[in-house]
C-alpha positions in Angstrom: 26.2 50.5 29.9 23.4 51.7 27.5 24.2 48.6 25.3 23.7 46.3 28.3 20.4 47.8 29.2 19.2 47.7 25.6 20.2 44.0 25.6 18.2 43.3 28.7 15.1 45.1 27.3 15.4 42.9 24.2 15.7 39.8 26.4 12.7 40.9 28.6 10.4 41.7 25.6 11.4 38.9 23.1 13.4 36.1 24.7 11.7 35.7 28.1 8.1 35.4 26.8 9.1 32.6 24.5 10.7 30.7 27.3 8.5 31.7 30.2 7.8 28.1 31.3 11.5 27.4 31.5 12.2 30.4 33.7 9.3 29.7 35.9 10.8 26.2 36.5 14.2 27.7 37.1 12.8 30.2 39.6 12.6 27.4 42.2 15.9 25.7 41.7 18.7 24.5 39.4 19.9 21.1 38.2 23.0 21.7 35.9 24.7 18.6 34.6 28.1 20.2 34.2 30.5 22.4 36.1 32.3 24.5 33.5 35.5 26.2 34.6 36.9 28.6 32.0 38.8 31.8 31.6 37.3 35.2 32.4 38.2 36.4 28.9 35.3 38.3 27.5 35.6 36.4 24.1 34.8 33.1 25.8 31.0 32.7 26.4 30.3 29.0 27.3 26.5 29.3 27.0 26.7 30.7 23.5 29.5 28.4 22.3 27.7 25.2 23.5 24.1 26.5 22.7 23.2 25.9 26.4 20.0 27.1 27.9 19.7 28.5 31.4 20.1 25.8 34.0 22.3 23.5 31.8 25.8 24.4 33.0 27.2 25.9 36.2 29.9 28.3 35.0 32.8 29.5 37.0 35.3 31.9 35.3 38.6 33.3 36.4 41.9 34.5 34.9 43.6 31.5 33.3 40.9 28.9 34.1 42.8 28.0 37.3 42.0 25.5 40.1 44.4 25.9 43.0 45.5 22.7 44.6 43.6 21.6 47.8 44.7 23.3 51.0 47.1 25.7 49.2 44.6 28.4 48.5 41.0 28.8 49.7 39.2 30.7 46.9 35.9 31.2 45.2 36.7 28.5 42.6 37.4 25.8 45.2 34.1 26.8 47.0 32.2 26.7 43.7 33.6 23.2 43.0 32.6 21.9 46.4 29.1 23.4 46.0 28.7 21.9 42.6 29.7 18.5 43.8 27.9 18.4 47.1 24.7 20.4 46.4 24.2 20.4 42.7 25.7 16.9 42.2 27.0 17.6 38.7 28.1 14.7 36.6 30.8 16.4 34.6 33.5 19.0 35.3 35.2 20.7 32.3 38.3 22.9 32.5 38.4 24.9 29.3 41.3 26.9 28.1 41.3 29.0 24.9 43.5 30.4 22.2 45.2 33.8 22.5 45.0 33.6 26.3 46.4 36.7 28.1 47.1 34.7 31.2 49.3 32.3 29.2 51.0 35.2 27.5 51.8 36.5 31.0 53.5 33.2 31.9 55.8 33.8 28.9 56.6 37.4 30.1 56.1 37.7 33.8 57.8 41.1 33.9 54.8 42.5 32.1 52.5 41.9 35.1 55.0 42.9 37.8 52.8 46.0 38.4 49.8 43.7 39.2 50.9 41.7 42.2 47.5 40.1 42.8 47.5 38.8 39.2 51.1 37.6 39.4 50.4 35.8 42.7 47.3 34.1 41.1 49.2 32.9 38.1 51.7 31.1 40.3 49.0 28.4 40.2 49.8 28.0 36.5 53.6 27.8 36.9 53.4 24.1 36.4 52.7 24.7 32.7 55.6 27.0 32.3 58.0 24.5 33.9 56.7 21.6 31.9 57.1 23.4 28.6 60.5 24.9 29.5 61.9 21.5 30.5 60.3 19.4 27.7 59.8 21.7 24.7 63.0 23.9 24.5 62.9 24.1 20.7 59.4 25.7 20.5 59.1 29.4 19.7 56.4 32.1 19.5 52.8 30.9 18.9 53.8 27.3 19.4 55.0 28.0 22.9 51.7 29.8 23.7 49.7 26.8 22.3 51.7 24.3 24.4 51.4 26.5 27.5 47.6 26.6 27.1 47.5 22.8 26.8 49.8 22.2 29.7 47.9 24.6 31.9 44.7 22.8 31.3 46.4 19.5 32.2 48.0 21.0 35.2 44.7 22.4 36.5 43.1 19.0 36.0 45.8 17.6 38.3 45.0 20.3 40.8 41.3 19.4 40.5 42.0 15.8 41.4 43.5 16.9 44.7 40.1 18.2 46.0 38.6 15.6 48.3 35.1 15.9 47.0 36.3 15.5 43.4 38.7 12.6 44.2 36.0 10.7 46.0 33.5 11.1 43.2 36.0 10.1 40.6 36.9 7.0 42.6 33.2 5.8 42.5 32.5 6.9 39.0 29.9 9.5 39.8 31.8 12.4 38.1 33.9 12.7 35.0 36.5 15.4 34.4 37.4 16.8 31.0 40.1 19.2 29.6 39.2 21.2 26.6 40.7 24.1 24.5 38.5 26.4 22.5 39.9 28.1 19.4 38.3 31.6 19.1 39.2 32.3 15.5 38.3 28.8 14.1 35.4 27.8 16.4 37.2 24.5 17.0 37.4 22.4 20.1 40.2 20.1 21.2 39.7 17.6 24.0 42.4 16.0 26.3 42.6 12.2 26.1 44.2 10.8 29.2 44.9 7.5 27.4 47.1 9.0 24.7 48.1 12.1 26.6 47.1 14.3 23.6 44.5 16.9 22.7 42.2 15.5 20.0 39.9 17.5 17.8 36.2 17.3 18.5 34.5 15.0 16.0 30.8 15.8 15.8 30.2 12.4 14.1 31.6 10.4 17.0 29.7 9.6 20.1 32.9 9.0 22.0 34.3 12.0 24.0 37.9 11.8 25.3 38.1 12.0 29.1 40.7 12.9 31.5 39.1 10.7 34.2 41.0 7.8 35.9 39.1 4.5 36.0 36.6 4.3 38.9 37.9 2.0 41.6 34.6 1.7 43.6 31.1 0.9 42.6 28.6 3.8 43.2 26.1 1.5 44.9 27.6 -1.0 47.3 25.6 -4.2 47.9 25.6 -5.1 51.6 27.1 -8.5 52.4 24.6 -11.3 53.2 
């Protein structure tokens, strides 16, 4: 606790004065461009990793970077997505997993969380990853299983995300793009899911193209009335 208060004192005395104009602007509202859904793991700090300033990204964190399917579970994450879409009107939604994820380790060994019934129930929303890997990658072992579980969980949560009406409608008219990323803690590397190839591709700083997990828009955002 002392370390936290020392950190706030440093922020108040050194950081805040240098960015006073920004904070005065933010005091009256926010306009983030991206909803960033990631794991609650303390090693994953989106604002630091992406050099974001206050107001850039609307972050929601939970165990396993999970998005329950629509109507199956009313939760804070579903409410946050709805708010981000309807009020903040974000243009991008990112679901970001990470290396060495405890939630994914729990999928490998569910008996280890039997004494935590709430956690076990929550991770049922990630069962899709366990089934996909078990059915399609029976020869994998150890760290390779964990890596594939992390990937398939991100893909599974993207599928859940698409069941939310507000997201489905926005994707259909092209007003929002969805992305699936995985952050490697030890290597500071980022891999991005490409819906076209069905693979996670390494982030290329030299390229302006960012792989997306978004289906093609089927409706124009602005409809021209018939004459």
